[in-house]
N, C-alpha and C positions, 0 to 999 in steps of 0.2 A: 675797654673791650668794645669791639665793633657791634656786637649784638645789642648791648645796652644803649649804645649811641643811636641805634635805629629802633629802639623801643621793643625789642624782643623780650618777653617775660623771662624771669629767672627759671621758671618751670621748664620752658622750652630749651633754654640754653643748657640747663642741667641734663635734660634728656639727650640732647645732641652730643654733649660732652661724654656722657656715660656710654652712648652707643659707639662713638669713635674709640674710646679707650678699650671697650670690650673687643672691638675688631682688632685693634693693635695687639692686644694680649693674645688673641687667637692666632695671629700671624707671627707671634714671637718677637714683635717689635717694641714691646712695652716692658721696661724694667722699672719696677716700683722702687722709689727711693726709700731706704729704711727710715722709719719714724723714730726719732730719739725717744728713749724710754722715759725720760723725765726732763723737764725744762723749768727754769725759773722765769716767770713773766710778771713784771710789775710787783715783784716780791712774793708771788704766789707760786707754789709748787704745782706744776701741771704735768699729768701723766696719763697713760692709757687712752690716748686719743684715737677714736675710731668712728666710722660711719657704718650704720647697719640699715639694710632695707627692711621696712616694716610692711604690714598688710596694705594691699592696694598700691604697692610700688612707692610709697612715701619713704623718705630717708630720714634717719635720725642721727644727729651728731652726739656722741657720748664722750665725756672727758671726766677725769678725776682732778678736782682742784682742791688742794690742801687736804687730801684724804677723803673728800666727799664726792660721790658720783653725781654727775650732772648730765642732763640731756636737753636737747633743743629740737 
């Protein structure tokens, strides 16, 4: 990624990416790919993958791995 190459922080690249995607959605130019309901990764069952915006604009990644909810 060019931003990483030039030392732009993940925080800023995430903000820019989110803004671009939001504009594309408003203009009807963004079609989200369907997320598979369940996958097997390294022998683990992975499902219910989602990102949610929390307080103060932080984002959390949620996923269910082998039946247990996890977040990052």
